[in-house]
C-alpha positions as CSV (number, residue, x, y, z in Angstrom):
1,M,62.5,155.2,140.6
2,N,59.3,157.1,139.6
3,P,57.4,155.9,136.6
4,L,57.5,158.1,133.5
5,S,54.4,159.2,131.6
6,I,55.3,159.5,127.9
7,L,53.2,161.2,125.2
8,V,53.9,159.6,121.8
9,V,53.7,161.4,118.4
10,A,54.3,158.9,115.7
11,E,53.9,158.5,111.9
12,G,51.5,155.7,112.2
13,V,49.6,153.3,114.6
14,T,52.0,150.4,113.8
15,D,54.9,152.6,114.8
16,Q,53.1,153.4,118.1
17,T,52.6,149.6,118.5
18,V,56.3,148.8,118.0
19,L,57.3,151.5,120.5
20,E,54.8,150.2,123.0
21,C,56.2,146.7,122.7
22,L,59.9,147.2,122.4
23,L,60.6,150.2,124.8
24,P,59.5,148.5,128.0
25,A,61.5,145.4,127.1
26,A,64.6,147.4,126.4
27,L,64.5,149.7,129.4
28,A,66.3,149.1,132.7
29,P,64.3,146.8,135.1
30,D,63.6,149.7,137.4
31,R,62.5,152.0,134.7
32,R,58.7,152.0,134.4
33,I,56.9,153.9,131.6
34,T,53.3,154.5,130.5
35,L,52.9,155.5,126.9
36,H,50.0,157.7,125.7
37,P,49.7,157.9,121.9
38,V,48.4,161.3,120.8
39,Q,49.3,161.1,117.1
40,P,47.8,159.5,115.1
41,T,44.7,159.7,117.2
42,G,42.0,157.0,117.4
43,D,39.6,159.0,115.1
44,R,42.2,158.8,112.3
45,I,42.4,155.0,112.3
46,A,40.5,153.5,109.4
47,L,38.1,150.6,109.5
48,S,40.9,148.4,108.1
49,G,43.0,149.1,111.2
50,E,45.5,151.3,109.4
51,A,46.2,154.8,110.7
52,E,45.7,157.8,108.5
53,G,49.0,159.2,109.7
54,G,52.3,159.7,108.0
55,W,55.1,162.2,108.4
56,R,52.9,165.1,107.1
57,Q,50.6,164.5,110.2
58,V,53.6,164.7,112.5
59,L,54.6,168.0,110.8
60,Q,51.1,169.4,111.2
61,W,51.1,168.3,114.9
62,C,54.3,170.1,115.5
63,R,53.0,173.2,113.8
64,R,49.7,173.2,115.8
65,K,51.4,172.4,119.1
66,S,53.9,175.3,119.5
67,P,56.7,175.1,122.1
68,E,54.6,177.3,124.4
69,I,51.6,175.0,124.1
70,R,53.8,172.0,124.8
71,R,55.4,173.6,127.8
72,N,52.0,174.6,129.3
73,A,50.6,171.1,128.7
74,R,53.5,169.5,130.4
75,L,52.9,171.6,133.5
76,G,49.2,170.9,133.4
77,K,48.2,174.4,132.5
78,S,46.4,173.4,129.4
79,L,46.1,169.9,128.1
80,F,46.0,168.5,124.6
81,A,42.6,167.1,123.8
82,T,43.9,163.5,123.6
83,S,46.5,163.7,126.4
84,P,46.0,162.1,129.8
85,A,44.5,164.3,132.6
86,T,47.8,164.7,134.4
87,P,51.0,166.4,133.3
88,F,53.4,164.3,131.3
89,D,57.1,163.7,131.8
90,I,58.4,163.1,128.3
91,L,57.2,164.0,124.8
92,L,58.5,161.4,122.3
93,V,58.3,162.3,118.6
94,H,59.0,159.7,116.0
95,L,60.1,159.8,112.3
96,D,61.5,157.2,109.9
97,A,64.7,158.0,108.1
98,D,63.4,156.6,104.8
99,L,62.1,160.2,104.3
100,C,65.6,161.4,103.4
101,E,65.1,161.4,99.6
102,N,61.5,162.7,99.7
103,E,61.6,166.1,98.1
104,E,58.5,167.4,99.8
105,F,60.0,166.4,103.2
106,Q,63.2,168.2,102.3
107,K,61.3,171.4,101.5
108,T,59.7,171.6,105.0
109,T,62.8,173.4,106.4
110,T,65.9,175.2,105.3
111,V,68.1,172.2,106.3
112,N,70.2,171.3,103.3
113,A,70.2,167.5,102.8
114,H,73.5,167.8,100.9
115,N,75.3,168.7,104.2
116,F,74.7,165.2,105.4
117,D,76.1,161.9,104.2
118,L,72.8,160.2,103.3
119,S,74.6,157.0,102.2
120,T,75.2,156.1,105.8
121,P,72.7,155.3,108.6
122,N,74.3,157.9,110.9
123,G,74.0,160.6,108.2
124,R,70.4,159.8,107.5
125,G,69.5,159.7,111.1
126,K,71.2,163.0,111.8
127,Y,69.5,164.7,108.8
128,V,66.0,163.6,109.8
129,E,66.7,164.5,113.4
130,T,67.8,168.0,112.4
131,V,64.7,168.5,110.3
132,L,62.5,167.3,113.2
133,T,64.2,169.6,115.6
134,L,63.3,172.6,113.5
135,W,59.8,171.4,113.2
136,L,59.6,171.4,117.0
137,W,61.4,174.6,117.5
138,P,61.1,176.8,114.4
139,D,63.1,179.6,116.0
140,G,65.9,177.2,116.8
141,K,65.6,177.9,120.6
142,P,64.5,174.8,122.6
143,G,64.5,176.8,125.8
144,G,65.2,173.8,128.0
145,D,62.6,171.7,126.3
146,E,65.2,169.2,125.1
147,V,65.4,168.0,128.7
148,W,62.0,166.3,128.4
149,T,61.6,166.0,124.6
150,R,62.9,162.8,122.9
151,T,63.2,162.3,119.2
152,A,62.8,158.7,118.1
153,L,64.6,158.3,114.9
154,A,64.0,154.9,113.2
155,V,66.8,154.2,110.7
156,E,65.5,153.1,108.3
157,A,62.0,152.5,109.8
158,T,60.5,150.8,112.8
159,E,60.4,147.6,110.7
160,T,64.2,147.8,111.0
161,W,64.0,147.1,114.7
162,L,61.7,144.2,114.1
163,I,63.9,142.5,111.5
164,A,66.9,143.0,113.9
165,G,65.0,141.0,116.5
166,L,63.6,138.4,114.3
167,M,66.3,137.8,111.7
168,H,70.0,136.9,111.6
169,T,71.0,140.2,110.0
170,T,74.3,141.9,110.8
171,D,73.6,145.6,109.9
172,P,69.8,146.2,109.6
173,E,70.1,150.0,109.6
174,R,71.6,149.8,106.2
175,D,68.7,147.9,104.8
176,R,66.6,150.4,102.7
177,T,63.7,148.0,102.4
178,P,63.0,146.7,105.9
179,F,59.2,146.2,105.2
180,A,60.1,143.9,102.3
181,A,62.5,142.0,104.5
182,L,59.8,141.7,107.2
183,Q,57.3,140.4,104.5
184,A,59.8,137.8,103.4
185,W,60.4,136.6,107.0
186,A,56.6,136.4,107.7
187,A,56.0,134.4,104.5
188,E,58.8,131.9,105.3
189,I,58.6,131.6,109.1
190,E,54.9,132.2,109.8
191,N,53.7,131.0,106.5
192,R,51.4,134.0,106.5
193,P,51.7,136.9,104.1
194,L,52.2,140.4,105.4
195,A,50.4,142.5,102.8
196,K,49.4,145.5,104.9
197,K,50.5,147.2,108.1
198,K,48.0,146.2,110.7
199,A,48.4,147.1,114.4
200,D,47.4,143.7,115.7
201,R,49.8,141.8,113.4
202,Y,52.6,144.3,114.3
203,R,51.9,143.8,118.0
204,R,52.5,140.0,117.6
205,L,55.6,140.6,115.5
206,A,57.0,143.2,118.0
207,D,56.2,140.9,121.0
208,R,58.2,138.2,119.3
209,A,61.0,140.5,118.4
210,A,61.2,141.7,122.0
211,G,62.4,138.3,123.0
212,N,65.7,139.3,121.3
213,I,65.8,142.8,122.6
214,S,69.5,142.6,123.2
215,G,70.0,141.9,119.5
216,I,67.9,145.0,118.6
217,L,69.9,147.2,121.0
218,E,73.2,145.8,119.6
219,K,72.3,146.1,115.9
220,C,70.2,149.3,115.9
221,P,72.3,152.2,117.4
222,H,69.5,154.7,117.0
223,F,67.1,152.6,119.0
224,A,69.7,152.0,121.6
225,D,70.3,155.8,121.9
226,L,66.6,156.4,122.4
227,V,66.5,153.8,125.2
228,A,69.5,155.3,126.9
229,R,68.0,158.8,126.8
230,I,64.8,157.5,128.4
231,N,66.7,155.5,131.0
232,N,68.6,158.6,131.9
233,S,65.5,160.7,132.4
234,D,65.2,162.2,135.9
235,R,68.4,160.5,137.1
C-alpha cells in the first residue's frame, strides 16, 4: 500500500503533536503516513514553545487557501509556502468541539447552532463539522475535494483522546473539561504539574497514551471515524 502524505491544519502545535503520535499508532499496520504541519507554522510558535494558533487561525487559513488554491496545490501546480515540495494526498483540518458555545465562532457562518443537539457529543461534533465544511467550501460545493479532505473533529478536544488512553474513563467525549482532567492525572501519576500546553510535554503524554490506542478508538468515536477514513484512503 502506498504511503500517504498528509498536510495538517490544526488549532495549535500541541494538537499537531497529538495527531502525529496517535494517528500512526491507530492506523492499520500496512497504512503508512507522513504528516506535514502547515498551520500553525513554525514562525508562529512562541519562545515558550506554545503556538500562536487557535480556531481563528484555522479560519483565516481556510479563507486564504480557497478550494481552487488547494486543488492546484494538491496537483503540484502551485504549492503552499510551508508545504512539502511534492503533491500531497490528504488535507487534514482539525477543530475542537469546545467551540460550540463560542458566540464569535457561531457567527462565522450561517449555520444555526440551535439545529444541533449541543448537549451530546454527536451533536457537538456534527455542528463543528458543518461549520468547518462551510469554511472550506463557502459556496457549499466541494467539487470532489471531499475525497482527499479529512476533517479531524476532536470532541471535546485532543486532550479527550489523551485522557481516554491514560485514564480509566468510560465516556471521555462527554467530559467538557478534558484539560483539567489531564492536569489532575499528571499531578497524581507523574507528580509533575501541567500548567501550560507545551509540545514536548504533550508528545510524552501522547506517546504514553498511544500504548492504549485500542482504548482511545473504543471510547472516542470521532477519533475512530477519522482513523477509518484515513485507512480507507486510496483503497
